[in-house]
C-alpha positions as MATLAB code, in Angstrom:
seq = 'MITRMDSKNGSLHETRIRNAWAGRVSGCMLGKPVEQLSMRKGAAELQAYLAAAQALPLRDYVPFRPDLNDTIEHPEACKGIMDRAIPDDDINYTVISLLLLEEYGRSFTTADVGRTWLRYLPGAIVYTAEREAYLKLLADAGMRFAYGAEPNIDLEQCSDNPYNDWIGAQIRADLYGWINPGEPQAAALMAQADAALSHRAEGVYGAVVVAVAGALVAAGLQHETALEEAAAFIPSDSDCARAVHLGLATAEDVLPTKIHATYEGMSPVHTVNNLALVTWGLVRNTDDFAAAIGDTVAGGWDTDCNGATVGALWGLTGKEVPMPWIAQWSDVIETSLAGSSSFSLQELTNRTVALID';
ca = [
      -0.041   -0.012   -0.016;
       1.325    3.387   -0.981;
       0.562    6.182    1.354;
       3.058    8.896    0.357;
       5.534    9.715   -2.409;
       9.211    9.992   -1.539;
      11.460   11.498   -4.070;
      12.265    8.140   -5.801;
       8.647    7.139   -6.046;
       7.624   10.696   -7.178;
       9.944   10.301  -10.131;
       8.716    6.837  -10.915;
       5.090    7.974  -10.696;
       5.776   10.928  -13.020;
       7.237    8.539  -15.608;
       4.281    6.287  -15.345;
       1.757    9.105  -15.580;
       3.487   10.741  -18.534;
       3.457    7.469  -20.507;
      -0.147    6.828  -19.467;
      -1.256   10.087  -20.892;
       0.976    9.552  -24.023;
      -0.407    6.091  -24.414;
      -3.990    7.085  -23.994;
      -3.787    9.999  -26.475;
      -1.927    7.867  -29.002;
      -4.249    4.930  -28.804;
      -7.259    7.247  -29.131;
      -5.918    8.915  -32.226;
      -5.133    5.527  -33.791;
      -8.632    4.305  -33.381;
     -10.468    7.561  -34.166;
     -10.452    7.495  -37.974;
     -11.825    4.078  -38.157;
     -14.455    4.204  -35.318;
     -17.389    4.654  -37.501;
     -16.158    2.098  -40.115;
     -15.932   -0.398  -37.417;
     -19.188    0.316  -35.787;
     -21.257    0.644  -38.925;
     -19.718   -2.030  -41.148;
     -18.034   -4.402  -38.666;
     -14.623   -5.877  -37.989;
     -14.338   -7.671  -41.340;
     -14.779   -4.401  -43.237;
     -12.248   -2.743  -40.980;
      -9.756   -5.464  -41.569;
     -10.407   -5.213  -45.404;
      -9.746   -1.456  -45.310;
      -6.495   -1.810  -43.325;
      -5.362   -4.617  -45.684;
      -6.057   -2.577  -48.806;
      -4.291    0.442  -47.323;
      -1.293   -1.746  -46.549;
      -1.669   -1.092  -42.864;
      -1.723   -4.638  -41.487;
      -0.462   -5.523  -39.031;
      -1.543   -2.153  -37.628;
       1.661   -0.674  -36.114;
       1.338    3.006  -37.031;
      -1.401    5.654  -37.382;
      -4.084    4.751  -40.027;
      -3.716    5.954  -43.594;
      -6.507    8.222  -44.846;
      -7.819    6.501  -48.048;
     -11.450    7.439  -48.590;
     -11.126    5.905  -52.049;
     -10.934    2.496  -50.395;
     -13.867    3.142  -47.944;
     -15.702    6.318  -47.581;
     -16.482    5.615  -43.948;
     -12.970    6.517  -42.970;
     -13.004    9.956  -41.301;
     -10.992   12.443  -39.399;
      -7.945   12.882  -41.704;
      -6.371   15.153  -39.032;
      -5.884   11.931  -36.966;
      -4.321    9.900  -39.871;
      -0.718    9.047  -40.749;
       1.177   11.846  -42.519;
      -1.583   14.416  -41.991;
      -1.856   14.590  -38.200;
      -0.006   17.519  -36.559;
      -1.884   17.587  -33.169;
      -4.179   15.339  -31.117;
      -7.627   16.519  -32.194;
     -10.558   16.729  -29.716;
     -12.188   13.397  -28.738;
     -14.611   12.431  -25.864;
     -12.107    9.813  -24.586;
      -9.584   12.536  -23.817;
     -12.255   15.099  -22.762;
     -13.410   12.757  -19.942;
      -9.988   12.050  -18.686;
      -9.363   15.763  -18.473;
     -12.769   16.237  -16.737;
     -11.600   13.761  -14.175;
      -8.532   15.903  -13.597;
     -10.656   19.085  -13.295;
     -13.050   17.288  -10.990;
     -10.313   16.141   -8.684;
      -8.562   19.431   -8.576;
     -11.813   21.275   -7.580;
     -13.498   18.837   -5.290;
     -10.664   16.589   -4.064;
     -10.424   12.859   -3.560;
     -13.860   12.634   -1.746;
     -15.784   14.022   -4.693;
     -19.437   12.854   -5.058;
     -21.566   11.788   -7.939;
     -23.274   15.180   -7.723;
     -19.879   16.799   -7.992;
     -19.347   14.857  -11.326;
     -22.679   16.215  -12.595;
     -21.700   19.779  -11.650;
     -18.433   19.409  -13.439;
     -20.124   18.050  -16.627;
     -22.542   21.050  -16.748;
     -19.877   23.582  -16.394;
     -17.218   22.078  -18.729;
     -18.892   19.718  -21.219;
     -20.777   21.265  -24.020;
     -23.945   19.415  -24.604;
     -23.266   18.447  -28.262;
     -20.241   16.362  -27.270;
     -22.054   13.924  -24.893;
     -23.558   10.780  -26.237;
     -25.819    7.909  -25.278;
     -25.922    7.309  -21.483;
     -23.957   10.573  -20.845;
     -26.366   12.635  -22.952;
     -29.289   11.132  -21.129;
     -27.872   12.037  -17.783;
     -26.797   15.362  -18.936;
     -30.263   16.357  -20.224;
     -31.789   15.159  -16.958;
     -29.494   17.365  -15.019;
     -30.056   20.285  -17.277;
     -33.767   20.022  -17.158;
     -34.425   19.071  -13.553;
     -31.438   19.443  -11.172;
     -32.037   23.222  -10.704;
     -30.440   26.483  -11.857;
     -27.881   26.521   -9.042;
     -26.924   22.903   -8.981;
     -23.869   23.398  -11.141;
     -22.529   25.887   -8.565;
     -23.042   23.789   -5.430;
     -26.695   23.777   -4.642;
     -28.214   20.307   -3.835;
     -29.990   18.763   -6.789;
     -33.769   19.145   -7.194;
     -33.926   15.388   -8.226;
     -32.680   12.071   -7.071;
     -29.605   11.632   -9.137;
     -30.303    7.960   -9.590;
     -32.794    8.966  -12.100;
     -29.934   10.158  -14.459;
     -28.718    6.493  -14.708;
     -32.194    5.243  -15.601;
     -31.576    5.257  -19.327;
     -31.336    2.640  -22.174;
     -27.618    2.943  -22.465;
     -26.496    2.450  -18.863;
     -24.463   -0.746  -19.620;
     -22.680    0.838  -22.583;
     -19.060    1.850  -22.607;
     -19.229    5.479  -21.473;
     -18.273    4.950  -17.813;
     -15.470    2.593  -18.779;
     -13.821    5.346  -20.814;
     -14.104    7.861  -17.903;
     -12.339    5.734  -15.363;
      -8.635    5.743  -16.239;
      -7.302    8.639  -14.203;
      -8.754    7.144  -10.953;
      -6.309    4.232  -11.261;
      -3.461    6.445  -12.225;
      -3.621    8.582   -9.100;
      -4.110    5.671   -6.706;
      -0.950    3.520   -7.239;
      -1.230    0.464   -4.920;
      -4.674    1.652   -3.671;
      -7.249   -0.302   -5.747;
     -10.118    0.232   -3.302;
      -9.693    3.973   -3.560;
      -9.656    3.735   -7.343;
     -12.771    1.533   -7.358;
     -14.632    3.957   -5.086;
     -13.815    6.917   -7.371;
     -14.745    5.003  -10.498;
     -18.109    3.980   -8.902;
     -18.900    7.661   -7.830;
     -18.278    8.782  -11.362;
     -20.034    5.947  -13.193;
     -23.175    6.114  -11.091;
     -24.256    9.401  -12.687;
     -25.054    7.709  -16.033;
     -24.510    3.967  -15.603;
     -25.631    0.834  -13.698;
     -24.529   -2.751  -13.286;
     -22.153   -3.834  -16.085;
     -21.646   -0.203  -17.063;
     -20.274    0.508  -13.569;
     -18.311   -2.772  -13.422;
     -16.312   -2.046  -16.503;
     -15.339    1.307  -15.060;
     -14.223   -0.375  -11.806;
     -12.131   -2.990  -13.687;
     -10.247   -0.243  -15.631;
      -9.618    1.872  -12.574;
      -8.565   -0.908  -10.341;
      -6.287   -2.381  -12.987;
      -4.693    0.981  -13.403;
      -4.104    1.292   -9.638;
      -2.320   -2.097   -9.620;
      -0.355   -1.535  -12.792;
       0.852    1.785  -11.462;
       2.148    0.003   -8.360;
       4.140   -2.474  -10.439;
       1.808   -5.420  -11.112;
       1.935   -7.061  -14.509;
      -1.166   -6.540  -16.778;
      -2.436  -10.149  -16.561;
      -2.282  -10.179  -12.690;
      -3.686   -6.739  -12.440;
      -6.723   -7.541  -14.627;
      -7.286  -10.879  -12.758;
      -7.306   -8.933   -9.437;
      -9.404   -6.154  -10.929;
     -12.095   -8.657  -11.906;
     -12.329   -9.759   -8.268;
     -13.563   -6.239   -7.336;
     -16.870   -6.870   -9.249;
     -19.412   -9.644   -8.897;
     -17.949  -12.973  -10.006;
     -21.107  -13.903  -11.994;
     -21.135  -10.474  -13.821;
     -20.737  -10.297  -17.615;
     -17.704   -7.990  -17.124;
     -15.955  -10.551  -14.881;
     -16.569  -13.183  -17.600;
     -15.300  -10.753  -20.300;
     -11.971  -10.248  -18.450;
     -11.511  -13.995  -18.005;
     -12.270  -14.598  -21.695;
      -9.806  -11.944  -22.787;
      -7.191  -13.520  -20.514;
      -7.968  -17.026  -21.771;
      -7.666  -16.086  -25.383;
      -4.609  -13.818  -25.143;
      -2.448  -16.252  -27.061;
      -4.816  -16.138  -30.069;
      -3.492  -14.187  -33.034;
      -7.021  -12.772  -33.716;
      -9.891  -12.168  -31.280;
     -12.108  -14.647  -33.102;
     -13.518  -16.379  -29.982;
     -14.310  -12.876  -28.553;
     -16.139  -11.811  -31.688;
     -18.117  -15.097  -31.711;
     -19.054  -14.843  -28.027;
     -20.492  -11.311  -28.375;
     -21.994  -11.508  -31.900;
     -24.908   -9.182  -32.131;
     -24.036   -7.100  -29.113;
     -23.881   -3.288  -29.559;
     -20.463   -2.255  -30.635;
     -20.396    0.325  -27.891;
     -21.339   -1.932  -25.071;
     -19.063   -2.320  -22.061;
     -18.711   -6.091  -21.975;
     -17.478   -6.971  -25.478;
     -15.058   -4.035  -25.521;
     -13.677   -4.973  -22.090;
     -12.939   -8.508  -23.434;
     -11.090   -7.029  -26.432;
      -9.146   -4.604  -24.236;
      -8.000   -7.414  -21.982;
      -6.941   -9.613  -25.008;
      -5.073   -6.838  -26.792;
      -3.225   -5.671  -23.623;
      -2.218   -9.056  -22.229;
      -0.875  -10.497  -25.462;
       1.331   -7.432  -26.129;
       2.865   -6.497  -22.778;
       6.307   -5.516  -24.254;
       5.155   -3.900  -27.567;
       3.204   -0.717  -27.456;
       2.435   -0.554  -31.191;
       1.161   -4.068  -31.197;
      -0.947   -3.625  -28.032;
      -2.927   -0.604  -29.473;
      -2.657   -1.773  -33.044;
      -4.037   -5.241  -32.518;
      -6.779   -3.866  -30.211;
      -7.893   -1.244  -32.689;
      -7.764   -3.679  -35.620;
     -10.034   -5.949  -33.479;
     -12.905   -3.570  -34.045;
     -15.918   -2.447  -32.054;
     -15.233    0.956  -30.263;
     -11.837    1.512  -31.751;
     -10.865    4.881  -30.318;
     -12.149    4.025  -26.769;
     -10.313    0.702  -26.713;
      -7.092    2.158  -28.235;
      -7.046    4.799  -25.441;
      -7.657    2.333  -22.620;
      -4.991   -0.087  -23.753;
      -2.557    2.754  -24.425;
      -2.962    4.169  -20.984;
      -2.680    0.831  -19.123;
       0.414   -0.016  -21.203;
       2.096    3.271  -20.426;
       1.284    2.883  -16.692;
       4.036    0.343  -16.540;
       6.515    3.097  -16.952;
       7.797    1.708  -20.262;
       8.282    4.501  -22.788;
       5.662    5.003  -25.339;
       7.797    5.268  -28.482;
       8.534    8.741  -29.640;
       7.284    8.439  -33.166;
       3.702    8.036  -31.719;
       4.013   11.134  -29.718;
       5.877   13.185  -32.400;
       3.081   12.886  -34.829;
       0.733   14.921  -32.641;
       3.499   17.460  -31.850;
       2.872   17.545  -28.074;
      -0.471   19.353  -28.648;
      -3.529   17.686  -26.995;
      -6.699   19.555  -27.871;
     -10.054   19.182  -26.165;
     -13.604   20.520  -26.678;
     -14.107   21.472  -23.139;
     -15.248   24.906  -22.031;
     -12.221   27.072  -21.132;
      -9.704   24.281  -21.972;
      -8.714   24.376  -25.566;
      -5.345   22.458  -25.485;
      -2.640   21.054  -23.231;
       0.836   19.819  -23.428;
       1.790   16.325  -22.303;
       4.002   17.806  -19.577;
       1.242   20.034  -18.172;
      -1.224   17.093  -17.928;
       1.526   14.986  -16.397;
       2.360   17.594  -13.710;
      -1.247   18.294  -12.817;
      -1.933   14.614  -12.501;
       1.112   13.739  -10.411;
       0.026   16.509   -8.090;
      -3.095   14.544   -7.251;
      -1.263   11.480   -5.898;
      -1.055   11.352   -2.060;
];
């Protein structure tokens, strides 16, 4: 259990956090151009595009070739065109977690999460479960809620929505692991408090797994062990627990064929199938960053979310994210948050390290 940072640990944590941010941004940008291709047309079409673009195995940013498939998008996140990390909700939410903790501290509440959303998240950049929760807050929580007043509603109403087991909470949980090295229970409680605003059951469990795994990896555990232990923080009979175990069991498979077969017909933005894919991609590539994010993104479903999660958990080991991945976005990380247009990697690293006890 880590209760303080001496100078040696402080330096190690800074290295881990820097690489977690670098890995998250790089993995997100890798998956961003093919997200809609993957979700609309499926993994087979994604693989066909990457093969036609001579990008398999995927070990660099995606080429922009709309002549091969017109579903490819975001050329600004593509190989040879990118000069910054463009805004994406996966990065927005990690920065939101940073702002939340800076303002409300480590004992923040679900209400504080809602207040932070209303003040910093433009309504047009929230989707599915988050949009449903946001609209409920905006309509019914009260004019002064965002500035500290108690909500005029039971906040549990916000998570009563058709998307409360989708991936949104899972993509918001990373930083709670990063700032709690060796403190998985603290990471789990933070992830639960955040997720509860919009999600229930499996939607919350996925967030807990990612946060707890991060806390354990940040304290030196290997990915496989960290994910096994993280699965013990959620009900053993849950779909998310089974997803982690499936990802671990198939980690030697070259392609996630069994995972795709198991979750055939499930929404491409569900928590469970994507958690299995994240586990598979991360554990089979513990020493190769490009392979970890590349295999995961090429596996399909929610490509930018999964690339970001795998990239962050890989970077938390303290291993260096290769400079060519970072160089292509020129150390400029853009967001679409109110009052926060862009950041450097070092600024985000420094502010995150300051949150570790």
